[in-house]
Every structure is written in C-alpha cells, then in structure tokens.
MIVO-260252 format. One line per 4 residues: number of its first residue (from 1); their letters; for each residue y, x, z of C-alpha. Coordinates in pm, 1 decimal. Layout:
REM residues N
NUM = A = Y:X:Z ~ ...;
//
This chain:
REM residues 331
1 = XXXX = -1510.9:-1658.2:-356.0 ~ -1406.4:-1345.8:-551.0 ~ -1654.5:-1060.5:-570.4 ~ -1445.7:-776.5:-602.6;
5 = XXXX = -1491.5:-453.9:-404.4 ~ -1269.5:-390.6:-100.8 ~ -1006.7:-133.8:-160.8 ~ -973.6:151.4:106.0;
9 = XXXX = -644.1:91.0:319.1 ~ -429.3:273.5:530.8 ~ -530.3:183.9:907.2 ~ -175.5:126.2:1015.0;
13 = XXXX = -103.5:-85.3:706.2 ~ -420.4:-301.0:793.8 ~ -318.1:-319.1:1175.4 ~ 30.8:-430.4:1067.2;
17 = XXXX = -112.1:-702.0:846.0 ~ -371.9:-810.9:1079.2 ~ -105.0:-868.8:1353.3 ~ 89.0:-1077.0:1097.4;
21 = XXXX = -223.9:-1267.9:1016.8 ~ -258.7:-1375.0:1368.5 ~ 89.6:-1537.7:1367.8 ~ 41.5:-1674.9:1020.9;
25 = XXXX = -275.3:-1844.4:1090.1 ~ -178.1:-1980.8:1428.7 ~ 109.7:-2184.4:1260.3 ~ -120.6:-2279.2:946.4;
29 = XXXX = -442.1:-2438.3:1081.4 ~ -712.6:-2481.8:810.6 ~ -517.9:-2253.9:580.1 ~ -694.6:-2205.6:241.6;
33 = XXXX = -845.8:-1842.7:176.1 ~ -683.9:-1805.0:-148.8 ~ -351.5:-1922.2:-15.4 ~ -351.6:-1662.7:261.6;
37 = XXXX = -485.2:-1384.6:42.9 ~ -183.9:-1452.8:-200.9 ~ 81.3:-1467.5:86.3 ~ -52.8:-1097.6:208.0;
41 = XXXX = -98.6:-937.4:-152.7 ~ -454.9:-875.2:-90.7 ~ -800.8:-966.1:-240.6 ~ -986.8:-1258.0:-80.8;
45 = XXXX = -1265.6:-989.8:11.5 ~ -1011.6:-769.9:181.4 ~ -900.8:-1096.5:382.1 ~ -1250.5:-1189.6:462.2;
49 = XXXX = -1297.0:-839.4:600.9 ~ -982.7:-874.0:823.9 ~ -1121.4:-1203.6:957.0 ~ -1456.8:-1022.6:1025.9;
53 = XXXX = -1256.2:-801.6:1285.1 ~ -1018.0:-1078.3:1426.2 ~ -1293.7:-1226.7:1643.2 ~ -1348.6:-893.5:1825.7;
57 = XXXX = -976.1:-894.8:1951.7 ~ -784.9:-1064.6:2238.9 ~ -571.2:-1032.2:2537.6 ~ -866.5:-784.8:2677.6;
61 = XXXX = -1205.1:-637.1:2593.0 ~ -1382.8:-836.4:2884.5 ~ -1480.3:-1128.0:2717.2 ~ -1354.4:-1489.1:2745.3;
65 = XXXX = -1042.6:-1473.9:2556.5 ~ -1126.4:-1334.5:2228.7 ~ -1006.8:-1483.4:1935.8 ~ -1236.6:-1759.1:1799.5;
69 = XXXX = -1155.7:-1763.5:1418.7 ~ -1407.1:-1833.3:1143.2 ~ -1417.3:-1970.4:769.8 ~ -1640.2:-2213.5:577.8;
73 = XXXX = -1574.7:-1996.1:254.6 ~ -1267.0:-2203.4:172.3 ~ -1060.7:-2249.6:466.3 ~ -985.1:-2066.1:786.6;
77 = XXXX = -1014.0:-2249.0:1110.5 ~ -872.6:-2094.3:1463.2 ~ -1048.3:-2294.4:1737.6 ~ -867.0:-2138.8:2043.9;
81 = XXXX = -505.4:-2073.7:1967.7 ~ -425.8:-2124.7:2313.0 ~ -618.4:-1788.4:2407.0 ~ -272.1:-1610.7:2322.9;
85 = XXXX = -35.2:-1854.7:2495.3 ~ 158.5:-1793.2:2802.2 ~ -57.6:-2018.3:2990.7 ~ -374.3:-1818.7:2925.1;
89 = XXXX = -189.3:-1483.0:3015.5 ~ -328.5:-1293.7:3296.0 ~ -211.9:-939.7:3465.7 ~ -295.8:-670.6:3223.1;
93 = XXXX = -578.5:-427.5:3375.2 ~ -641.2:-102.1:3179.7 ~ -928.3:148.4:3236.0 ~ -845.5:509.1:3252.8;
97 = XXXX = -945.1:578.9:2887.9 ~ -737.4:268.0:2770.2 ~ -432.2:381.3:2948.4 ~ -475.1:751.0:2815.3;
101 = XXXX = -491.7:593.2:2435.5 ~ -213.6:360.0:2477.0 ~ 23.3:627.8:2616.5 ~ -70.5:893.1:2350.2;
105 = XXXX = -27.5:645.2:2082.3 ~ 312.9:516.0:2238.9 ~ 451.4:862.1:2278.8 ~ 342.5:938.4:1910.0;
109 = XXXX = 513.3:629.6:1776.6 ~ 814.6:708.1:1977.5 ~ 863.9:1026.3:1776.3 ~ 855.8:870.9:1441.5;
113 = XXXX = 1160.1:958.1:1206.9 ~ 1335.8:636.8:1094.3 ~ 1255.6:453.2:1406.8 ~ 1532.2:195.8:1509.4;
117 = XXXX = 1690.7:365.6:1832.0 ~ 1674.1:6.0:2009.3 ~ 1322.3:5.9:1923.6 ~ 1259.8:373.1:2051.6;
121 = XXXX = 1435.7:306.5:2360.8 ~ 1241.5:-18.3:2439.9 ~ 906.0:173.5:2345.8 ~ 1020.5:445.6:2595.0;
125 = XXXX = 1076.2:198.9:2902.1 ~ 738.4:32.3:2826.3 ~ 582.0:348.0:2828.0 ~ 730.9:441.0:3167.6;
129 = XXXX = 588.4:118.5:3291.3 ~ 240.7:195.1:3178.7 ~ 256.8:536.9:3340.2 ~ 357.2:391.4:3658.8;
133 = XXXX = 109.7:136.4:3659.8 ~ -179.8:385.4:3535.3 ~ -112.7:634.9:3822.7 ~ -335.0:914.4:3812.4;
137 = XXXX = -492.7:807.9:3486.6 ~ -166.5:883.2:3313.6 ~ -233.1:1258.5:3369.2 ~ -453.0:1312.4:3111.4;
141 = XXXX = -232.6:1147.7:2841.1 ~ 20.1:1417.5:2914.9 ~ -222.3:1690.9:2767.9 ~ -284.3:1506.0:2452.2;
145 = XXXX = -40.1:1452.7:2163.6 ~ -72.0:1306.3:1788.8 ~ 105.3:1430.0:1495.5 ~ 137.2:1157.0:1212.8;
149 = XXXX = 98.4:1258.4:836.4 ~ 433.3:1304.6:647.6 ~ 392.4:944.1:476.0 ~ 437.6:795.8:816.9;
153 = XXXX = 805.4:902.0:845.4 ~ 877.7:780.9:487.5 ~ 711.3:459.5:601.9 ~ 927.6:426.7:903.8;
157 = XXXX = 1236.3:495.6:712.5 ~ 1146.9:245.2:448.8 ~ 1059.9:-39.7:719.7 ~ 1382.5:47.5:895.3;
161 = XXXX = 1577.1:17.2:567.6 ~ 1422.4:-339.6:486.7 ~ 1497.5:-453.0:846.5 ~ 1839.4:-347.2:817.1;
165 = XXXX = 1908.4:-427.5:470.8 ~ 2016.3:-75.0:365.6 ~ 1980.2:114.7:50.1 ~ 1771.5:433.3:34.9;
169 = XXXX = 1805.2:755.1:-185.8 ~ 1482.5:905.4:-258.7 ~ 1339.7:1227.6:-452.4 ~ 1016.8:1090.9:-621.1;
173 = XXXX = 753.7:1271.2:-784.5 ~ 632.7:1102.4:-1098.5 ~ 290.1:1231.9:-1224.0 ~ 309.6:1069.9:-1551.7;
177 = XXXX = 582.4:1295.4:-1649.7 ~ 532.6:1566.9:-1400.6 ~ 882.9:1568.1:-1266.5 ~ 1091.1:1490.9:-948.9;
181 = XXXX = 1375.3:1247.2:-999.2 ~ 1647.4:1138.2:-777.7 ~ 1707.4:762.6:-725.2 ~ 1882.8:503.2:-518.2;
185 = XXXX = 1683.8:189.2:-454.6 ~ 1706.3:-123.4:-279.6 ~ 1383.8:-182.7:-101.1 ~ 1213.2:-530.1:-123.7;
189 = XXXX = 895.8:-511.0:70.6 ~ 609.8:-266.4:164.0 ~ 268.5:-321.4:-27.8 ~ -76.7:-183.1:36.6;
193 = XXXX = -307.6:-154.5:-275.8 ~ -517.5:141.1:-211.0 ~ -226.5:349.1:-129.1 ~ 112.0:221.3:56.4;
197 = XXXX = 409.9:139.1:-205.1 ~ 747.0:41.4:-142.2 ~ 838.8:-234.2:-421.0 ~ 1231.5:-214.3:-463.9;
201 = XXXX = 1509.5:-247.5:-728.4 ~ 1568.3:94.6:-884.8 ~ 1936.1:148.3:-939.2 ~ 1869.9:429.0:-1182.6;
205 = XXXX = 1658.9:205.2:-1415.3 ~ 1809.5:-137.9:-1325.1 ~ 1462.9:-284.9:-1286.3 ~ 1197.6:-377.7:-1023.0;
209 = XXXX = 983.3:-61.7:-970.4 ~ 691.9:39.7:-719.5 ~ 711.3:376.8:-547.5 ~ 394.9:545.0:-378.9;
213 = XXXX = 503.9:668.4:-26.9 ~ 286.2:986.4:-40.7 ~ 496.2:1083.0:-360.2 ~ 832.6:1047.9:-203.2;
217 = XXXX = 951.1:1412.4:-166.9 ~ 1265.3:1319.4:49.8 ~ 1407.9:994.4:167.5 ~ 1767.4:903.2:322.5;
221 = XXXX = 1877.4:558.7:458.9 ~ 2239.4:525.8:303.7 ~ 2513.7:314.5:469.9 ~ 2559.3:116.5:157.5;
225 = XXXX = 2378.6:-223.7:180.5 ~ 2087.2:-322.9:14.6 ~ 2124.7:-608.0:-259.4 ~ 1831.7:-653.1:-485.8;
229 = XXXX = 1859.0:-930.1:-734.9 ~ 1654.7:-1245.5:-654.5 ~ 1319.3:-1180.8:-805.1 ~ 1007.3:-1353.7:-767.9;
233 = XXXX = 753.0:-1162.4:-552.4 ~ 449.1:-1099.4:-756.9 ~ 63.9:-1143.2:-647.8 ~ -33.3:-780.8:-616.0;
237 = XXXX = -382.4:-875.2:-520.7 ~ -534.3:-824.8:-874.6 ~ -324.3:-498.6:-943.2 ~ -37.0:-291.1:-867.4;
241 = XXXX = 61.1:-263.4:-1213.9 ~ 129.7:-578.0:-1386.3 ~ 305.9:-562.5:-1761.5 ~ 550.8:-807.3:-1874.6;
245 = XXXX = 502.7:-984.1:-2204.4 ~ 808.3:-818.2:-2350.4 ~ 654.7:-480.9:-2266.4 ~ 562.8:-257.2:-2580.2;
249 = XXXX = 218.9:-300.3:-2706.5 ~ -18.0:-3.9:-2716.0 ~ -364.7:6.4:-2871.0 ~ -621.2:241.9:-2760.9;
253 = XXXX = -979.7:296.5:-2882.9 ~ -1237.9:462.5:-2662.6 ~ -1607.2:580.3:-2716.2 ~ -1891.3:448.2:-2468.9;
257 = XXXX = -1792.0:724.4:-2205.9 ~ -1418.6:571.0:-2207.3 ~ -1522.6:210.7:-2120.3 ~ -1388.4:260.7:-1759.7;
261 = XXXX = -1029.6:219.5:-1900.9 ~ -1069.7:-145.7:-1964.7 ~ -1168.2:-191.4:-1591.7 ~ -873.2:16.1:-1461.4;
265 = XXXX = -601.4:-86.5:-1665.0 ~ -460.7:-454.7:-1734.6 ~ -500.7:-542.7:-2072.1 ~ -464.4:-819.4:-2330.9;
269 = XXXX = -779.2:-764.4:-2525.7 ~ -1093.1:-539.7:-2531.4 ~ -1301.2:-567.3:-2866.6 ~ -1625.5:-431.4:-2890.9;
273 = XXXX = -1680.2:-151.6:-3157.6 ~ -1989.1:-62.2:-3334.8 ~ -2059.4:261.1:-3149.5 ~ -2041.3:62.7:-2821.5;
277 = XXXX = -1692.3:180.4:-2754.0 ~ -1390.1:-54.4:-2714.8 ~ -1067.1:-127.2:-2895.7 ~ -815.0:-184.4:-2622.3;
281 = XXXX = -487.8:-351.8:-2634.2 ~ -260.1:-325.2:-2356.3 ~ 103.0:-327.2:-2251.6 ~ 322.8:-73.2:-2043.9;
285 = XXXX = 697.7:-57.7:-1989.5 ~ 649.8:328.5:-2037.0 ~ 425.2:403.7:-2331.1 ~ 473.3:779.9:-2301.0;
289 = XXXX = 280.1:795.8:-1961.8 ~ -23.0:695.2:-2162.9 ~ -10.6:1042.8:-2306.2 ~ -198.0:1164.9:-1992.2;
293 = XXXX = -456.2:910.1:-2031.6 ~ -520.9:1029.2:-2375.6 ~ -557.6:1403.3:-2240.5 ~ -801.5:1262.1:-1979.8;
297 = XXXX = -1015.1:1092.7:-2235.8 ~ -1041.2:1374.9:-2465.3 ~ -1301.2:1307.2:-2712.8 ~ -1394.8:974.6:-2558.6;
301 = XXXX = -1059.8:793.8:-2667.3 ~ -742.4:824.0:-2875.2 ~ -420.0:631.8:-2886.3 ~ -409.6:403.8:-3236.7;
305 = XXXX = -83.9:262.5:-3217.4 ~ 230.7:290.6:-3206.5 ~ 193.3:601.8:-3442.3 ~ 452.1:800.2:-3295.4;
309 = XXXX = 257.7:780.2:-2954.3 ~ -58.8:877.7:-3116.8 ~ 114.7:1194.6:-3261.3 ~ 259.9:1276.4:-2941.3;
313 = XXXX = -56.6:1248.8:-2753.6 ~ -218.4:1487.4:-3024.1 ~ 62.9:1730.8:-2977.5 ~ 26.6:1736.0:-2619.4;
317 = XXXX = -349.5:1799.4:-2674.6 ~ -284.3:2087.3:-2906.3 ~ -45.2:2250.2:-2653.2 ~ -276.3:2217.2:-2372.4;
321 = XXXX = -540.1:2398.2:-2575.7 ~ -339.3:2657.7:-2666.2 ~ -235.3:2717.0:-2331.6 ~ -586.0:2717.7:-2234.9;
325 = XXXX = -677.9:2971.1:-2493.2 ~ -358.9:3174.3:-2409.8 ~ -494.0:3218.2:-2048.0 ~ -838.2:3285.9:-2164.8;
329 = XXX = -724.2:3574.4:-2388.6 ~ -476.8:3712.4:-2095.2 ~ -792.0:3734.5:-1852.0;
//
C-alpha cells in the first residue's frame, strides 16, 4: 500500500466523499483499494483513513446497525450492506443534542448562496418536520447560528453549475502572476487535493484548467449551457499539477537547501550535483510561473534553462532587491 502522508482535507468535502463512498462500495463488493482510490481522486492512505471512520457510522448511534466495512489490504469488504436497506429502517429517534445539531446545520445549509431552489425548499420542509418531532428540544437550536466561510458559497455555485450543466463566469486571482483575471469556464468536476478545486474547460485559454475555490474573488452562474470538450478525467491522487509531454522544459539547479523542490514539483529527472544539490528537469504549461519559485529559493537555487526565463528571474530578483533597499532608505 502507498505510504504517502495523508493530505489535510476540507471536512465538507470529506463528508461528501464518504457519502458517495457508501453507495459506491455497496454496488461493488470486494472492490480493489487502488481502483476505488483512483475513482475518487485520492491516495490509498486517504481512502483507508475514510474506511477507518465508516464503521463508526450507521442509521443511529445506538449500536447494532453500524456499517461493518473492513479491508484485507487489497480489497474492501462490506459484510452487512442490508443495514441501510429499507427493511432495516426503524423510526428515527433524536436526543436533544442531536436534534439541535441537525436543525442548526440544516438552517445554515439552507442559507448557502447558489443552492438550487428546489433543494432549498425540500430542506426547509424537512427542517420543519424535525422541529415538530423535536418539540421543546428545538427551542435551543433557534438561539444558535452558523456562518460558512466564503468558499462555501463558491462551492455551492460550482456544484449547482455542474448539476445544471451551466457555464460560470469568475474573477480569479493567480498568485503566480499576482493578478485578477475574468474568465468563463465550463465546470467538469470538483476535486479536493489539500484545497478544493474545480476542474474546468477555460474559454479564455481554450484548455483544461484547475481553479482553487478560495482564490475565486467573484462568481456568477450564466444562462449559457456548459459544453466542455470530451476529456479523459485525470488521476489526481498523485498531484494536482500534471504536466503534459508537449509542455516547455525547464531546468533548475538547487543547492542542498532547495532539494524540497524535487518533492513538491512533478519532474522528469533529478540528477545529483557534486555539492549535494540537484539538477531538476521539469515541464510546465506556464514557465513564467517559475519566477516566483526562483525568488523563493534565493541562494538555494537558480533557473538554468531556458535562458530567457533565467534572465527574467534574475531581473525579478534585482527589482525585488532594489525595492527592498528603497523601502529601507525611506524608513
């Protein structure tokens, strides 16, 4: 099994994934771990981490109906899939704290921008039924409220656009260029690789791109239908950035203090240098974005090829140094 560290994930994304995982595993007895991880775009260790949580889930917290799911290291086995069947269903009984948590969460989700109106109305009807069933216990929930981070609104709009197959307009911040651009994109799917991203066909660049949700400054769902070209979904469990063979080649040399570059960036080769550093050959669709890497490395690295990018990085370093000295003199 892969021995890679588990990346931190957004709790909402993990919950969505685990709910989908239950349905996926129920329909695929004995599914192979590597196949399931690839299908969900996560590492095998992340999948095993989810599997460690699922046996603590069920139709209640009172035992006897928890999911009996385990793995032999190669395949995943669900021993009691009937536990979620209609024949096993019992009337739901909520304790006061459970009713309060459920009602607070439901009201919060109902306020999310971008939520489909039909879903909002269904959620409000369900909330009203829970309030009636909870009786006095519902009173405490009225004194509590939850506000989602701004990313939640973007997530809801993207999720809605994917479901309704509609195009999105976004204002997006690119840290590599330190600029905000306006784009129209046809969303393909949401993925979680440390942060939450939307993979989409960008109409500005006419290519597939990934956009980090917390860098979306503004978003609108357009009336125009989303029509991305047929593209093969990539396995993102290894890394979000996966250069293509036709992307320009860049050569970077790093000192021992910059060896982390070979761990962080996908690369074609990493050759040892006499001083303990590395000569790293990598590909990127946007070589100019590596100027920021060169500035970050400082004395621990330099861009060797292509020569015009190397000179551009040196010029950026000179400008940054001049700006620093100017600010120091002014102070």
